[in-house]
C-alpha positions in Angstrom: 29.5 -40.9 22.2 33.2 -40.6 21.4 34.1 -39.5 17.6 37.4 -38.9 15.6 38.1 -36.5 13.1 40.5 -36.3 10.7 41.5 -33.0 11.4 44.1 -32.8 8.7 41.9 -33.9 6.3 40.9 -31.0 4.0 41.8 -28.7 1.0 42.7 -26.0 2.9 44.2 -27.3 6.0 42.8 -28.3 9.6 41.4 -24.4 10.2 38.1 -25.0 9.1 37.5 -28.0 10.6 39.0 -27.2 13.9 36.5 -24.7 13.7 33.4 -27.2 12.7 34.7 -29.3 15.8 34.1 -26.4 18.0 30.3 -25.6 16.3 29.9 -29.5 17.2 30.8 -29.6 20.4 28.6 -26.6 21.5 25.6 -27.9 19.8 25.9 -31.5 20.7 26.1 -32.2 24.3 25.9 -35.8 23.7 29.4 -36.0 22.5 31.7 -37.2 25.5 34.9 -37.0 23.6 36.1 -35.7 20.1 39.3 -37.0 18.9 41.3 -34.4 16.5 44.0 -36.5 14.7 46.8 -34.6 13.2 50.1 -32.4 14.0 49.3 -31.4 17.9 51.2 -28.1 17.4 49.1 -27.0 14.8 45.7 -28.1 16.1 46.7 -26.5 19.5 47.2 -23.1 17.7 44.0 -23.5 15.8 42.3 -24.1 18.7 43.9 -21.1 20.3 43.0 -19.2 17.4 39.1 -19.3 17.8 39.5 -19.9 21.9 38.4 -23.4 22.1 38.9 -25.0 25.4 36.7 -27.3 25.2 37.6 -30.7 27.9 36.1 -33.0 25.2 38.8 -32.4 22.9 41.5 -34.9 23.0 44.7 -34.4 20.2 46.2 -37.7 18.7 49.4 -36.4 17.4 50.2 -37.9 13.8 53.4 -37.2 12.1 51.9 -37.9 8.3 49.1 -36.4 6.4 47.8 -38.2 2.9 47.8 -35.9 -0.2 45.5 -35.9 -2.7 48.1 -37.4 -5.3 49.0 -40.3 -3.1 46.9 -43.7 -4.1 44.4 -45.1 -1.5 46.1 -48.3 -0.9 49.7 -46.8 -0.6 48.0 -43.9 1.5 47.0 -46.9 3.9 50.0 -49.1 4.1 52.9 -46.8 3.5 51.7 -43.8 6.0 50.3 -45.5 8.8 50.5 -42.4 11.1 48.3 -40.7 8.9 45.7 -38.5 10.6 43.1 -40.5 8.2 44.6 -43.9 9.2 45.1 -42.9 13.3 41.2 -41.7 13.4 40.0 -45.1 11.9 42.7 -46.8 14.1 40.7 -45.0 17.4 37.2 -46.9 15.8 39.4 -50.1 15.8 40.0 -50.4 19.0 37.1 -49.0 20.1 38.5 -45.8 21.9 35.7 -43.9 19.5 32.6 -45.2 17.8 32.7 -43.2 14.3 35.3 -41.4 12.4 34.8 -38.5 10.6 36.9 -37.7 7.4 37.0 -34.7 4.8 40.4 -35.8 3.1 41.4 -38.0 0.5 38.1 -40.1 0.0 39.5 -43.1 -1.6 41.9 -43.6 1.6 39.3 -42.6 4.3 37.7 -46.0 2.1 40.5 -48.0 2.0 41.2 -47.4 5.7 38.0 -48.2 7.1 37.6 -51.1 4.8 40.6 -52.7 5.4 41.1 -52.0 9.1 37.1 -52.5 10.1 36.5 -54.9 7.7 32.8 -55.1 6.4 29.9 -56.2 8.2 28.7 -60.1 8.3 27.2 -60.8 4.9 28.5 -57.5 3.0 31.0 -57.6 0.1 31.9 -54.0 -0.3 31.0 -50.7 1.3 29.1 -48.0 -0.6 28.9 -44.4 0.3 25.4 -43.5 0.7 24.7 -39.4 -0.5 21.4 -37.9 0.5 19.9 -35.5 -1.9 17.3 -33.3 -1.6 14.1 -33.4 -4.2 11.0 -31.1 -3.9 9.1 -33.5 -1.6 11.4 -35.5 0.2 14.7 -36.8 0.5 16.4 -39.8 -1.3 19.7 -41.8 -0.4 21.9 -42.3 -3.5 24.1 -45.4 -3.3 26.8 -45.8 -4.4 28.6 -42.2 -4.4 32.1 -43.6 -5.3 33.4 -46.2 -3.1 33.0 -49.1 -5.5 33.2 -47.8 -9.2 33.1 -51.5 -10.6 30.5 -53.7 -8.1 29.2 -56.8 -9.3 25.1 -57.2 -9.2 25.3 -59.1 -5.7 27.3 -55.8 -4.5 24.5 -53.6 -6.3 21.9 -55.2 -4.1 23.6 -55.0 -0.9 24.0 -51.2 -1.5 20.1 -51.6 -1.9 19.8 -53.2 1.1 22.0 -50.6 2.9 20.3 -47.6 1.3 16.7 -49.2 2.5 18.0 -49.5 5.9 19.9 -46.2 6.3 16.5 -44.4 4.9 14.2 -46.3 7.5 16.2 -45.7 10.5 18.3 -42.1 10.2 15.8 -40.6 7.2 12.3 -42.2 8.9 10.7 -43.9 5.8 8.5 -46.2 6.7 8.8 -48.4 3.6 11.4 -47.1 1.3 10.8 -47.4 -2.3 14.2 -48.4 -4.3 15.1 -47.6 -7.9 17.8 -48.8 -9.8 19.8 -45.9 -12.5 19.5 -46.6 -16.0 19.1 -45.7 -19.2 15.3 -46.0 -19.1 12.6 -46.9 -16.8 11.4 -50.0 -18.8 12.7 -53.5 -17.4 14.9 -54.6 -20.3 16.6 -50.9 -20.8 20.3 -50.7 -19.5 23.3 -52.9 -20.2 23.9 -56.8 -18.8 25.5 -55.4 -15.8 22.0 -53.3 -15.0 19.6 -56.1 -16.2 21.4 -58.5 -14.0 21.0 -56.3 -10.8 17.0 -55.3 -11.7 16.3 -59.1 -11.6 18.2 -59.4 -8.1 16.6 -56.3 -7.1 13.1 -57.4 -8.2 13.4 -60.7 -6.5 14.8 -59.1 -3.3 11.8 -58.4 -0.8 12.5 -55.0 -1.2 10.1 -52.1 -2.1 11.7 -52.2 -5.5 9.8 -49.9 -8.0 12.6 -50.8 -10.9 14.8 -48.4 -13.1 15.0 -44.7 -13.0 16.6 -42.3 -15.3 18.4 -39.0 -14.3 15.2 -37.1 -14.8 12.9 -39.4 -12.0 15.6 -38.2 -9.5 14.0 -34.9 -8.9 10.7 -35.0 -10.6 9.5 -38.6 -9.5 11.6 -39.4 -6.9 12.4 -43.0 -4.9 13.6 -42.9 -1.3 17.0 -45.2 -2.4 18.5 -44.9 -5.8 20.9 -48.0 -6.5 24.1 -47.1 -8.5 27.5 -48.2 -9.2 29.9 -46.0 -7.8 31.0 -44.6 -10.8 27.3 -43.2 -12.1 26.7 -42.4 -8.5 29.7 -40.4 -8.3 29.4 -38.7 -11.8 25.5 -37.8 -11.0 26.5 -36.3 -7.2 28.8 -34.0 -8.6 27.1 -32.8 -11.6 23.7 -31.8 -9.1 26.2 -30.3 -7.0 27.6 -28.4 -9.9 24.0 -27.2 -11.3 22.8 -26.2 -8.0 25.7 -23.7 -7.4 25.1 -22.6 -11.2 21.7 -22.3 -10.8 22.3 -19.8 -8.4 25.1 -18.2 -10.4 23.0 -17.6 -13.1 19.9 -15.9 -10.7 22.5 -13.6 -9.5 23.7 -12.6 -12.3 20.3 -11.8 -14.1 18.6 -10.5 -10.8 21.8 -7.7 -10.9 20.5 -6.5 -14.7 18.1 -4.3 -13.6 16.5 -2.6 -10.8 13.1 -4.0 -11.3 14.5 -7.5 -11.2 16.7 -6.4 -8.0 13.4 -5.4 -6.4 12.1 -8.7 -7.2 14.6 -10.4 -6.1 14.4 -8.9 -2.6 11.2 -9.6 -2.0 11.8 -13.5 -3.5 14.7 -13.5 -1.0 13.6 -15.8 1.7 12.1 -18.2 -1.0 15.8 -18.6 -2.0 17.7 -18.8 0.6 15.1 -21.5 1.5 16.0 -23.4 -1.5 20.0 -22.5 -1.1 19.6 -24.2 2.2 18.0 -27.5 0.7 20.4 -27.6 -2.0 23.5 -26.9 0.1 26.0 -29.9 0.6 26.5 -27.6 4.3 23.4 -28.8 5.2 24.1 -32.6 5.0 27.6 -32.4 6.1 28.9 -35.6 5.1 28.2 -39.0 3.7 28.0 -42.4 5.4 30.1 -45.5 4.4 27.7 -48.1 4.8 28.6 -51.7 5.1 31.9 -51.1 7.1 32.1 -52.6 10.9 32.1 -49.2 12.3 30.9 -45.6 11.3 32.5 -43.6 8.9 31.7 -40.3 7.8 32.9 -39.0 4.4 32.9 -35.1 3.9 34.0 -33.0 1.1 37.8 -31.7 0.8 36.1 -27.7 0.9 33.7 -28.7 3.6 33.0 -25.1 5.6 33.1 -25.4 9.3 29.0 -25.7 9.4 29.6 -28.9 7.0 32.3 -30.1 9.5 29.6 -29.6 12.5 26.5 -31.3 10.1 29.1 -34.5 9.2 29.6 -34.9 13.1 26.0 -34.5 13.6 25.6 -37.4 11.0 28.4 -39.6 12.8 26.3 -39.2 16.0 22.9 -39.9 13.8 24.6 -43.0 12.4 25.5 -44.0 16.2 22.3 -43.4 17.7 20.2 -45.4 15.2 22.6 -48.3 15.3 22.7 -48.5 11.7 25.2 -51.6 11.4 22.9 -54.1 13.2 20.2 -53.3 11.2 22.0 -53.8 7.9 23.3 -57.3 9.2 19.7 -57.9 10.5 18.4 -57.0 6.6 21.2 -59.0 4.7 20.7 -62.1 6.9 16.9 -61.8 6.1 17.4 -61.6 2.7 20.0 -64.9 2.8 16.9 -66.7 4.4 14.3 -65.7 2.1 16.5 -65.9 -0.7 15.9 -69.6 -3.0 19.3 -69.0 -4.5 22.2 -68.9 -1.5 24.4 -66.0 -1.7 27.7 -66.1 0.2 29.8 -63.2 0.9 32.6 -63.1 2.7 34.4 -59.9 4.9 36.7 -58.2 2.7 
C-alpha cells in the first residue's frame, strides 16, 4: 500500500504528523511507501528528532502551506504547490492509493473533489464519521463536506454510508436513519421530507427518522444528515465527551472517598475514554471521490495520525469505492424514476 500524508496540515505544525507516520510504519508492515508532503528540510529535522530512518518514507518537497483563513477553492487554485494539493496529486497520478490530511478540511475536500473527481453516479462527496454507542458503532454522514445537499445527494450519502458500514465496520445489513426533529414520518422541513421519501423507496434498510437522543440510546448503523447538521452533531458530541470527563475529574477530587472510588473505577473510566476518544478513530473518510481521502482532526495526536493512516489502509483493503459504484448502479437499475448524476 502506498499512502500520501499531508505532513504540514496540522494546527501545531508537522511534529505530531511525523511522529504518527513513524508509529504507523512500525505497526502496519503492509504499507510499502509513505509519502510525506511538505518542506523537506523541516520534515527531515522532525524525522531526525525521533530517530526515524524507515526507508519506506519518501519526502515530497512543497513550497506552500494552506492556512486556516484561506478559502477552500483559492487554496486549490492559488496554492498548487501546497502540501495538501501535492498529496492529492500523488493519488491522482497513481503514485499513492490514499491521502491523509489533518489540515484545512475545506481545502482537502475541494482538492480531492476537483482533482480526483467523483465516483460514477455520485454528485457530491460526504464525510463519514464513525461514532460509538453503548452497543455498536454508527456512521454519521455527512459530517461537513456538503452543507446544502439536495435530497438526491442525501440518498447518495445513505448508500455510501451503508457500503462503508457493511464492508469496513462489518454490519451485514446496516440500518439507516434520517436525522430530523422527530421520529414521525411527516416531521422535519420540506428538504428532510423529500429526503425521507427517497430513502423510503431506496431499497436500503431504512428505519425512518432519528432524533438526537436516538443516536446513542436507540442507534442505527448509518445516520444521514446534511453537512451542516452533521458537523454540529459531531463537534457537539466530541465536546460533550470531553466535558463529562472534566466534570467527573472535578467531582472525584472533591473528597478522599470519591478519589478512592475513582481509583477503583479507573479501568472502567479508561475504557469509556478510549471508546469516546477521537484518537481511536483517527480520521473520517471522504466518501464519493475517485480515490481514498481521510480527513483527520487539526489537533490530532500522533496516535490519531497513526489511526488515520490505518483507516486509509482499511479503505484500500476493503475496496470501498468499487462497492459504492456497484451499489449506486443497483439503485438506478431498481429505481422506477431515472436519477442521473454527472461527476463534479
